PDB file of N, CA, C and O in Angstrom:
ATOM      1  N   MET A   1      23.532  86.102  28.404  1.00  0.00           N
ATOM      2  CA  MET A   1      24.793  86.838  28.025  1.00  0.00           C
ATOM      3  C   MET A   1      25.648  86.762  29.442  1.00  0.00           C
ATOM      4  O   MET A   1      24.866  87.106  30.328  1.00  0.00           O
ATOM      5  N   LYS A   2      26.946  86.446  30.007  1.00  0.00           N
ATOM      6  CA  LYS A   2      27.321  86.709  31.161  1.00  0.00           C
ATOM      7  C   LYS A   2      28.908  87.435  30.410  1.00  0.00           C
ATOM      8  O   LYS A   2      29.586  87.059  29.453  1.00  0.00           O
ATOM      9  N   LEU A   3      29.052  88.598  31.358  1.00  0.00           N
ATOM     10  CA  LEU A   3      30.229  89.247  31.266  1.00  0.00           C
ATOM     11  C   LEU A   3      31.294  88.657  32.102  1.00  0.00           C
ATOM     12  O   LEU A   3      30.983  88.313  33.242  1.00  0.00           O
ATOM     13  N   ASP A   4      32.572  88.484  31.673  1.00  0.00           N
ATOM     14  CA  ASP A   4      33.676  87.943  32.440  1.00  0.00           C
ATOM     15  C   ASP A   4      34.563  89.451  32.701  1.00  0.00           C
ATOM     16  O   ASP A   4      35.422  89.474  33.583  1.00  0.00           O
ATOM     17  N   LYS A   5      34.391  90.197  32.197  1.00  0.00           N
ATOM     18  CA  LYS A   5      35.497  91.293  32.439  1.00  0.00           C
ATOM     19  C   LYS A   5      34.738  92.484  33.224  1.00  0.00           C
ATOM     20  O   LYS A   5      33.532  92.674  33.068  1.00  0.00           O
ATOM     21  N   ASP A   6      35.412  93.147  33.946  1.00  0.00           N
ATOM     22  CA  ASP A   6      34.534  94.113  34.932  1.00  0.00           C
ATOM     23  C   ASP A   6      34.399  95.398  34.059  1.00  0.00           C
ATOM     24  O   ASP A   6      35.084  95.483  33.040  1.00  0.00           O
ATOM     25  N   ASN A   7      33.803  96.099  34.305  1.00  0.00           N
ATOM     26  CA  ASN A   7      33.581  97.701  33.416  1.00  0.00           C
ATOM     27  C   ASN A   7      33.421  97.307  31.856  1.00  0.00           C
ATOM     28  O   ASN A   7      34.000  97.837  30.908  1.00  0.00           O
ATOM     29  N   THR A   8      32.570  96.333  31.830  1.00  0.00           N
ATOM     30  CA  THR A   8      32.398  96.039  30.266  1.00  0.00           C
ATOM     31  C   THR A   8      30.847  96.250  30.012  1.00  0.00           C
ATOM     32  O   THR A   8      30.226  96.441  31.057  1.00  0.00           O
ATOM     33  N   GLY A   9      30.172  96.256  28.990  1.00  0.00           N
ATOM     34  CA  GLY A   9      28.862  95.731  28.717  1.00  0.00           C
ATOM     35  C   GLY A   9      28.638  95.776  27.255  1.00  0.00           C
ATOM     36  O   GLY A   9      29.513  96.026  26.425  1.00  0.00           O
ATOM     37  N   VAL A  10      27.141  95.461  26.955  1.00  0.00           N
ATOM     38  CA  VAL A  10      26.702  95.168  25.467  1.00  0.00           C
ATOM     39  C   VAL A  10      25.690  95.968  25.452  1.00  0.00           C
ATOM     40  O   VAL A  10      25.271  96.416  26.520  1.00  0.00           O
ATOM     41  N   LEU A  11      25.015  96.351  24.079  1.00  0.00           N
ATOM     42  CA  LEU A  11      23.670  96.668  23.657  1.00  0.00           C
ATOM     43  C   LEU A  11      23.502  96.235  22.624  1.00  0.00           C
ATOM     44  O   LEU A  11      24.308  96.122  21.700  1.00  0.00           O
ATOM     45  N   PHE A  12      21.948  95.817  22.707  1.00  0.00           N
ATOM     46  CA  PHE A  12      21.416  95.265  21.401  1.00  0.00           C
ATOM     47  C   PHE A  12      20.126  95.620  21.012  1.00  0.00           C
ATOM     48  O   PHE A  12      19.268  95.840  21.867  1.00  0.00           O
ATOM     49  N   PRO A  13      19.788  95.737  19.298  1.00  0.00           N
ATOM     50  CA  PRO A  13      18.450  96.396  19.263  1.00  0.00           C
ATOM     51  C   PRO A  13      17.412  95.846  20.009  1.00  0.00           C
ATOM     52  O   PRO A  13      17.506  94.681  20.395  1.00  0.00           O
ATOM     53  N   ASN A  14      16.419  96.535  20.268  1.00  0.00           N
ATOM     54  CA  ASN A  14      15.491  96.084  21.268  1.00  0.00           C
ATOM     55  C   ASN A  14      14.235  95.790  19.978  1.00  0.00           C
ATOM     56  O   ASN A  14      13.515  96.626  19.432  1.00  0.00           O
ATOM     57  N   HIS A  15      14.291  94.515  19.787  1.00  0.00           N
ATOM     58  CA  HIS A  15      13.319  93.768  18.811  1.00  0.00           C
ATOM     59  C   HIS A  15      11.670  94.106  19.377  1.00  0.00           C
ATOM     60  O   HIS A  15      10.705  94.376  18.663  1.00  0.00           O
ATOM     61  N   LYS A  16      11.706  93.990  20.952  1.00  0.00           N
ATOM     62  CA  LYS A  16      10.472  93.895  21.276  1.00  0.00           C
ATOM     63  C   LYS A  16       9.614  95.510  21.592  1.00  0.00           C
ATOM     64  O   LYS A  16       8.486  95.623  22.071  1.00  0.00           O
ATOM     65  N   LYS A  17      10.385  96.453  21.231  1.00  0.00           N
ATOM     66  CA  LYS A  17       9.909  97.828  21.355  1.00  0.00           C
ATOM     67  C   LYS A  17       8.680  98.115  20.569  1.00  0.00           C
ATOM     68  O   LYS A  17       8.615  97.993  19.345  1.00  0.00           O
ATOM     69  N   THR A  18       7.643  98.531  21.394  1.00  0.00           N
ATOM     70  CA  THR A  18       6.194  98.769  21.101  1.00  0.00           C
ATOM     71  C   THR A  18       5.745  99.879  21.148  1.00  0.00           C
ATOM     72  O   THR A  18       4.630 100.201  20.737  1.00  0.00           O
ATOM     73  N   THR A  19       6.511 100.559  21.626  1.00  0.00           N
ATOM     74  CA  THR A  19       6.341 102.250  22.301  1.00  0.00           C
ATOM     75  C   THR A  19       7.341 103.324  21.989  1.00  0.00           C
ATOM     76  O   THR A  19       8.546 103.089  21.899  1.00  0.00           O
ATOM     77  N   GLU A  20       6.885 104.331  21.851  1.00  0.00           N
ATOM     78  CA  GLU A  20       8.344 105.339  21.801  1.00  0.00           C
ATOM     79  C   GLU A  20       9.078 105.379  23.130  1.00  0.00           C
ATOM     80  O   GLU A  20      10.289 105.593  23.189  1.00  0.00           O
ATOM     81  N   LYS A  21       8.229 105.143  24.315  1.00  0.00           N
ATOM     82  CA  LYS A  21       8.920 105.099  25.431  1.00  0.00           C
ATOM     83  C   LYS A  21       9.994 104.330  25.739  1.00  0.00           C
ATOM     84  O   LYS A  21      10.997 104.638  26.382  1.00  0.00           O
ATOM     85  N   HIS A  22       9.668 103.194  25.171  1.00  0.00           N
ATOM     86  CA  HIS A  22      10.584 101.657  25.017  1.00  0.00           C
ATOM     87  C   HIS A  22      12.155 101.942  24.636  1.00  0.00           C
ATOM     88  O   HIS A  22      12.322 102.676  23.662  1.00  0.00           O
ATOM     89  N   PRO A  23      13.213 101.489  25.235  1.00  0.00           N
ATOM     90  CA  PRO A  23      14.337 101.786  24.701  1.00  0.00           C
ATOM     91  C   PRO A  23      14.631 100.980  23.229  1.00  0.00           C
ATOM     92  O   PRO A  23      14.094  99.978  22.756  1.00  0.00           O
ATOM     93  N   ASN A  24      15.815 101.931  22.666  1.00  0.00           N
ATOM     94  CA  ASN A  24      16.001 101.156  21.139  1.00  0.00           C
ATOM     95  C   ASN A  24      17.031 100.287  21.122  1.00  0.00           C
ATOM     96  O   ASN A  24      17.467  99.685  20.141  1.00  0.00           O
ATOM     97  N   LEU A  25      17.589 100.214  22.781  1.00  0.00           N
ATOM     98  CA  LEU A  25      18.807  99.211  22.834  1.00  0.00           C
ATOM     99  C   LEU A  25      18.909  98.788  23.928  1.00  0.00           C
ATOM    100  O   LEU A  25      19.050  99.632  24.813  1.00  0.00           O
ATOM    101  N   THR A  26      18.886  97.518  24.271  1.00  0.00           N
ATOM    102  CA  THR A  26      18.910  96.804  25.718  1.00  0.00           C
ATOM    103  C   THR A  26      20.071  95.925  25.845  1.00  0.00           C
ATOM    104  O   THR A  26      20.663  95.470  24.867  1.00  0.00           O
ATOM    105  N   GLY A  27      20.430  95.662  27.207  1.00  0.00           N
ATOM    106  CA  GLY A  27      21.625  94.847  27.126  1.00  0.00           C
ATOM    107  C   GLY A  27      22.030  94.588  28.607  1.00  0.00           C
ATOM    108  O   GLY A  27      21.171  94.492  29.483  1.00  0.00           O
ATOM    109  N   ILE A  28      23.218  94.490  28.833  1.00  0.00           N
ATOM    110  CA  ILE A  28      23.865  94.201  30.457  1.00  0.00           C
ATOM    111  C   ILE A  28      25.077  94.981  30.059  1.00  0.00           C
ATOM    112  O   ILE A  28      25.542  95.179  28.936  1.00  0.00           O
ATOM    113  N   ALA A  29      25.674  95.569  31.796  1.00  0.00           N
ATOM    114  CA  ALA A  29      27.097  95.861  32.134  1.00  0.00           C
ATOM    115  C   ALA A  29      27.231  95.476  33.232  1.00  0.00           C
ATOM    116  O   ALA A  29      26.333  95.355  34.065  1.00  0.00           O
ATOM    117  N   LYS A  30      28.913  95.124  33.431  1.00  0.00           N
ATOM    118  CA  LYS A  30      29.113  94.704  34.617  1.00  0.00           C
ATOM    119  C   LYS A  30      30.504  95.933  35.517  1.00  0.00           C
ATOM    120  O   LYS A  30      31.690  96.147  35.263  1.00  0.00           O
ATOM    121  N   ILE A  31      29.801  96.327  36.309  1.00  0.00           N
ATOM    122  CA  ILE A  31      30.819  97.563  36.829  1.00  0.00           C
ATOM    123  C   ILE A  31      30.994  97.095  38.471  1.00  0.00           C
ATOM    124  O   ILE A  31      30.126  96.701  39.251  1.00  0.00           O
ATOM    125  N   ASP A  32      32.368  97.283  38.668  1.00  0.00           N
ATOM    126  CA  ASP A  32      32.696  97.072  40.301  1.00  0.00           C
ATOM    127  C   ASP A  32      32.495  95.552  40.579  1.00  0.00           C
ATOM    128  O   ASP A  32      32.791  95.029  41.653  1.00  0.00           O
ATOM    129  N   GLY A  33      32.024  94.966  39.633  1.00  0.00           N
ATOM    130  CA  GLY A  33      31.428  93.254  40.103  1.00  0.00           C
ATOM    131  C   GLY A  33      30.136  93.328  40.349  1.00  0.00           C
ATOM    132  O   GLY A  33      29.613  92.641  41.226  1.00  0.00           O
ATOM    133  N   ILE A  34      29.377  94.298  39.490  1.00  0.00           N
ATOM    134  CA  ILE A  34      27.938  94.360  39.687  1.00  0.00           C
ATOM    135  C   ILE A  34      27.127  94.289  38.447  1.00  0.00           C
ATOM    136  O   ILE A  34      27.383  95.212  37.674  1.00  0.00           O
ATOM    137  N   GLU A  35      26.289  93.521  38.068  1.00  0.00           N
ATOM    138  CA  GLU A  35      25.312  93.678  36.968  1.00  0.00           C
ATOM    139  C   GLU A  35      24.578  94.448  36.922  1.00  0.00           C
ATOM    140  O   GLU A  35      24.126  94.814  38.007  1.00  0.00           O
ATOM    141  N   TYR A  36      24.222  94.901  36.065  1.00  0.00           N
ATOM    142  CA  TYR A  36      23.328  96.104  35.605  1.00  0.00           C
ATOM    143  C   TYR A  36      22.494  95.750  34.260  1.00  0.00           C
ATOM    144  O   TYR A  36      23.121  95.366  33.272  1.00  0.00           O
ATOM    145  N   TRP A  37      21.187  95.868  34.220  1.00  0.00           N
ATOM    146  CA  TRP A  37      20.391  95.921  32.964  1.00  0.00           C
ATOM    147  C   TRP A  37      20.692  97.290  32.243  1.00  0.00           C
ATOM    148  O   TRP A  37      20.662  98.335  32.892  1.00  0.00           O
ATOM    149  N   VAL A  38      20.938  97.278  31.102  1.00  0.00           N
ATOM    150  CA  VAL A  38      21.262  98.855  30.461  1.00  0.00           C
ATOM    151  C   VAL A  38      20.123  98.959  29.316  1.00  0.00           C
ATOM    152  O   VAL A  38      19.870  98.076  28.496  1.00  0.00           O
ATOM    153  N   SER A  39      19.579 100.036  29.411  1.00  0.00           N
ATOM    154  CA  SER A  39      18.682 100.469  28.409  1.00  0.00           C
ATOM    155  C   SER A  39      18.989 101.943  27.676  1.00  0.00           C
ATOM    156  O   SER A  39      19.185 103.017  28.244  1.00  0.00           O
ATOM    157  N   GLY A  40      18.978 101.761  26.744  1.00  0.00           N
ATOM    158  CA  GLY A  40      19.552 103.084  25.464  1.00  0.00           C
ATOM    159  C   GLY A  40      18.705 103.518  24.639  1.00  0.00           C
ATOM    160  O   GLY A  40      18.165 102.700  23.895  1.00  0.00           O
ATOM    161  N   TRP A  41      18.353 104.951  24.545  1.00  0.00           N
ATOM    162  CA  TRP A  41      17.345 105.665  23.755  1.00  0.00           C
ATOM    163  C   TRP A  41      18.100 106.571  22.494  1.00  0.00           C
ATOM    164  O   TRP A  41      18.656 107.603  22.869  1.00  0.00           O
ATOM    165  N   VAL A  42      18.133 106.360  21.538  1.00  0.00           N
ATOM    166  CA  VAL A  42      18.823 107.220  20.526  1.00  0.00           C
ATOM    167  C   VAL A  42      17.891 108.585  20.363  1.00  0.00           C
ATOM    168  O   VAL A  42      16.672 108.574  20.187  1.00  0.00           O
ATOM    169  N   ASN A  43      18.636 109.630  20.450  1.00  0.00           N
ATOM    170  CA  ASN A  43      17.984 110.919  20.620  1.00  0.00           C
ATOM    171  C   ASN A  43      18.949 111.944  19.715  1.00  0.00           C
ATOM    172  O   ASN A  43      20.105 111.653  19.411  1.00  0.00           O
ATOM    173  N   THR A  44      18.387 113.000  19.392  1.00  0.00           N
ATOM    174  CA  THR A  44      18.742 113.850  18.497  1.00  0.00           C
ATOM    175  C   THR A  44      18.863 115.236  19.393  1.00  0.00           C
ATOM    176  O   THR A  44      17.886 115.613  20.040  1.00  0.00           O
ATOM    177  N   ASP A  45      20.191 116.029  19.403  1.00  0.00           N
ATOM    178  CA  ASP A  45      20.374 117.168  19.787  1.00  0.00           C
ATOM    179  C   ASP A  45      20.028 118.284  19.222  1.00  0.00           C
ATOM    180  O   ASP A  45      19.790 118.162  18.021  1.00  0.00           O
ATOM    181  N   THR A  46      19.868 119.746  19.824  1.00  0.00           N
ATOM    182  CA  THR A  46      19.835 120.713  18.924  1.00  0.00           C
ATOM    183  C   THR A  46      20.400 121.290  17.723  1.00  0.00           C
ATOM    184  O   THR A  46      19.910 122.177  17.025  1.00  0.00           O
ATOM    185  N   LYS A  47      21.633 120.592  17.553  1.00  0.00           N
ATOM    186  CA  LYS A  47      22.326 120.691  16.331  1.00  0.00           C
ATOM    187  C   LYS A  47      22.294 119.426  15.428  1.00  0.00           C
ATOM    188  O   LYS A  47      23.160 119.199  14.584  1.00  0.00           O
ATOM    189  N   GLN A  48      21.173 118.581  15.684  1.00  0.00           N
ATOM    190  CA  GLN A  48      20.778 117.359  14.736  1.00  0.00           C
ATOM    191  C   GLN A  48      21.903 116.477  14.607  1.00  0.00           C
ATOM    192  O   GLN A  48      22.194 115.927  13.545  1.00  0.00           O
ATOM    193  N   GLN A  49      22.781 116.287  16.094  1.00  0.00           N
ATOM    194  CA  GLN A  49      23.611 115.216  15.892  1.00  0.00           C
ATOM    195  C   GLN A  49      22.978 114.091  17.217  1.00  0.00           C
ATOM    196  O   GLN A  49      22.590 114.330  18.361  1.00  0.00           O
ATOM    197  N   LYS A  50      23.078 113.033  16.565  1.00  0.00           N
ATOM    198  CA  LYS A  50      22.538 111.579  17.288  1.00  0.00           C
ATOM    199  C   LYS A  50      23.407 111.329  18.621  1.00  0.00           C
ATOM    200  O   LYS A  50      24.569 111.723  18.722  1.00  0.00           O
ATOM    201  N   TYR A  51      22.773 110.683  19.557  1.00  0.00           N
ATOM    202  CA  TYR A  51      23.543 110.201  20.637  1.00  0.00           C
ATOM    203  C   TYR A  51      22.616 109.244  21.261  1.00  0.00           C
ATOM    204  O   TYR A  51      21.442 109.027  20.960  1.00  0.00           O
ATOM    205  N   ILE A  52      23.368 108.683  22.223  1.00  0.00           N
ATOM    206  CA  ILE A  52      22.579 107.631  22.760  1.00  0.00           C
ATOM    207  C   ILE A  52      22.488 107.826  24.380  1.00  0.00           C
ATOM    208  O   ILE A  52      23.548 107.991  24.983  1.00  0.00           O
ATOM    209  N   SER A  53      21.342 107.814  25.053  1.00  0.00           N
ATOM    210  CA  SER A  53      21.010 108.056  26.472  1.00  0.00           C
ATOM    211  C   SER A  53      20.932 106.950  27.135  1.00  0.00           C
ATOM    212  O   SER A  53      20.152 106.164  26.598  1.00  0.00           O
ATOM    213  N   MET A  54      21.503 106.492  28.249  1.00  0.00           N
ATOM    214  CA  MET A  54      21.459 105.442  28.810  1.00  0.00           C
ATOM    215  C   MET A  54      20.943 105.483  30.277  1.00  0.00           C
ATOM    216  O   MET A  54      21.043 106.533  30.913  1.00  0.00           O
ATOM    217  N   THR A  55      20.260 104.093  30.970  1.00  0.00           N
ATOM    218  CA  THR A  55      19.894 103.987  32.376  1.00  0.00           C
ATOM    219  C   THR A  55      20.462 102.687  32.757  1.00  0.00           C
ATOM    220  O   THR A  55      20.701 101.767  31.975  1.00  0.00           O
ATOM    221  N   PHE A  56      20.664 102.690  34.061  1.00  0.00           N
ATOM    222  CA  PHE A  56      21.384 101.515  34.365  1.00  0.00           C
ATOM    223  C   PHE A  56      20.642 100.936  35.695  1.00  0.00           C
ATOM    224  O   PHE A  56      20.579 101.691  36.666  1.00  0.00           O
ATOM    225  N   LYS A  57      20.103  99.694  35.781  1.00  0.00           N
ATOM    226  CA  LYS A  57      19.493  99.492  36.770  1.00  0.00           C
ATOM    227  C   LYS A  57      20.039  97.861  37.134  1.00  0.00           C
ATOM    228  O   LYS A  57      20.220  96.921  36.361  1.00  0.00           O
ATOM    229  N   PRO A  58      20.213  97.944  38.609  1.00  0.00           N
ATOM    230  CA  PRO A  58      20.830  96.695  39.244  1.00  0.00           C
ATOM    231  C   PRO A  58      20.037  95.629  38.756  1.00  0.00           C
ATOM    232  O   PRO A  58      18.827  95.732  38.959  1.00  0.00           O
ATOM    233  N   LYS A  59      20.597  94.270  37.941  1.00  0.00           N
ATOM    234  CA  LYS A  59      19.779  92.986  38.282  1.00  0.00           C
ATOM    235  C   LYS A  59      19.225  92.634  39.409  1.00  0.00           C
ATOM    236  O   LYS A  59      19.898  92.729  40.436  1.00  0.00           O
ATOM    237  N   GLU A  60      17.938  92.172  39.463  1.00  0.00           N
ATOM    238  CA  GLU A  60      17.141  91.865  40.809  1.00  0.00           C
ATOM    239  C   GLU A  60      18.058  91.078  41.800  1.00  0.00           C
ATOM    240  O   GLU A  60      18.363  91.558  42.892  1.00  0.00           O
ATOM    241  N   SER A  61      18.408  90.071  41.455  1.00  0.00           N
ATOM    242  CA  SER A  61      19.372  89.378  42.063  1.00  0.00           C
ATOM    243  C   SER A  61      20.485  89.720  42.687  1.00  0.00           C
ATOM    244  O   SER A  61      21.023  88.970  43.502  1.00  0.00           O
ATOM    245  N   GLN A  62      20.957  90.913  42.363  1.00  0.00           N
ATOM    246  CA  GLN A  62      22.209  91.678  42.609  1.00  0.00           C
ATOM    247  C   GLN A  62      21.868  92.945  43.649  1.00  0.00           C
ATOM    248  O   GLN A  62      22.738  93.468  44.345  1.00  0.00           O
ATOM    249  N   THR A  63      20.567  93.326  43.644  1.00  0.00           N
ATOM    250  CA  THR A  63      20.414  94.500  44.431  1.00  0.00           C
ATOM    251  C   THR A  63      20.810  94.115  45.888  1.00  0.00           C
ATOM    252  O   THR A  63      21.115  95.134  46.507  1.00  0.00           O
ATOM    253  N   SER A  64      20.906  93.011  46.626  1.00  0.00           N
ATOM    254  CA  SER A  64      21.338  93.149  47.841  1.00  0.00           C
ATOM    255  C   SER A  64      23.003  93.265  47.839  1.00  0.00           C
ATOM    256  O   SER A  64      23.476  93.628  48.916  1.00  0.00           O
ATOM    257  N   LYS A  65      23.971  92.996  46.735  1.00  0.00           N
ATOM    258  CA  LYS A  65      25.344  93.284  46.415  1.00  0.00           C
ATOM    259  C   LYS A  65      25.339  94.979  46.534  1.00  0.00           C
ATOM    260  O   LYS A  65      26.113  95.625  47.240  1.00  0.00           O
ATOM    261  N   VAL A  66      24.468  95.432  45.825  1.00  0.00           N
ATOM    262  CA  VAL A  66      24.506  97.142  45.855  1.00  0.00           C
ATOM    263  C   VAL A  66      24.373  97.241  47.040  1.00  0.00           C
ATOM    264  O   VAL A  66      25.371  97.835  47.448  1.00  0.00           O
ATOM    265  N   GLN A  67      23.604  96.965  47.995  1.00  0.00           N
ATOM    266  CA  GLN A  67      23.259  97.673  49.190  1.00  0.00           C
ATOM    267  C   GLN A  67      24.441  97.568  50.219  1.00  0.00           C
ATOM    268  O   GLN A  67      24.911  98.462  50.922  1.00  0.00           O
ATOM    269  N   LYS A  68      24.883  95.943  50.105  1.00  0.00           N
ATOM    270  CA  LYS A  68      26.077  95.765  50.924  1.00  0.00           C
ATOM    271  C   LYS A  68      27.365  96.644  50.737  1.00  0.00           C
ATOM    272  O   LYS A  68      28.068  97.179  51.595  1.00  0.00           O
ATOM    273  N   LYS A  69      27.480  96.638  49.275  1.00  0.00           N
ATOM    274  CA  LYS A  69      28.579  98.006  48.709  1.00  0.00           C
ATOM    275  C   LYS A  69      28.267  99.324  49.156  1.00  0.00           C
ATOM    276  O   LYS A  69      29.236 100.083  49.164  1.00  0.00           O
ATOM    277  N   ILE A  70      27.322  99.742  49.481  1.00  0.00           N
ATOM    278  CA  ILE A  70      26.766 100.848  49.926  1.00  0.00           C
ATOM    279  C   ILE A  70      27.024 101.019  51.319  1.00  0.00           C
ATOM    280  O   ILE A  70      27.590 102.037  51.718  1.00  0.00           O
ATOM    281  N   ASP A  71      26.612  99.994  52.197  1.00  0.00           N
ATOM    282  CA  ASP A  71      26.548  99.865  53.735  1.00  0.00           C
ATOM    283  C   ASP A  71      28.213 100.056  53.855  1.00  0.00           C
ATOM    284  O   ASP A  71      28.589 100.781  54.776  1.00  0.00           O
ATOM    285  N   ASP A  72      29.203  99.477  53.019  1.00  0.00           N
ATOM    286  CA  ASP A  72      30.630  99.013  53.610  1.00  0.00           C
ATOM    287  C   ASP A  72      31.281 100.233  53.091  1.00  0.00           C
ATOM    288  O   ASP A  72      32.470 100.334  53.396  1.00  0.00           O
ATOM    289  N   ASP A  73      30.740 101.252  52.325  1.00  0.00           N
ATOM    290  CA  ASP A  73      31.460 102.481  52.100  1.00  0.00           C
ATOM    291  C   ASP A  73      31.099 103.366  53.083  1.00  0.00           C
ATOM    292  O   ASP A  73      31.803 104.373  53.155  1.00  0.00           O
ATOM    293  N   ILE A  74      30.012 103.244  54.014  1.00  0.00           N
ATOM    294  CA  ILE A  74      29.796 104.082  54.903  1.00  0.00           C
ATOM    295  C   ILE A  74      30.918 104.076  55.949  1.00  0.00           C
ATOM    296  O   ILE A  74      31.378 102.975  56.253  1.00  0.00           O
ATOM    297  N   PRO A  75      31.395 105.139  56.516  1.00  0.00           N
ATOM    298  CA  PRO A  75      32.299 105.022  57.708  1.00  0.00           C
ATOM    299  C   PRO A  75      31.662 104.722  58.923  1.00  0.00           C
ATOM    300  O   PRO A  75      32.444 104.243  59.744  1.00  0.00           O
ATOM    301  N   PHE A  76      30.304 104.864  59.381  1.00  0.00           N
ATOM    302  CA  PHE A  76      29.759 104.751  60.624  1.00  0.00           C
ATOM    303  C   PHE A  76      28.934 103.595  60.605  1.00  0.00           C
ATOM    304  O   PHE A  76      28.316 103.261  61.615  1.00  0.00           O
TER     305      PHE A  76
END
């Protein structure tokens, strides 16, 4: 799936989950023109309310774009 709009993303159930450490949800997001892999875990807080914690990892082919953006933001 390719995202056309910036600052958007999608998550799908992870049907390949084989251990508790694997994410419940996986997908992609596009933030500031950079595409990321997204992983989500369904958790329960102390008040028994469910929430999703997420991680974002730049797609391999776009790692250099992330570094370029970081380098461009450094003023020296």
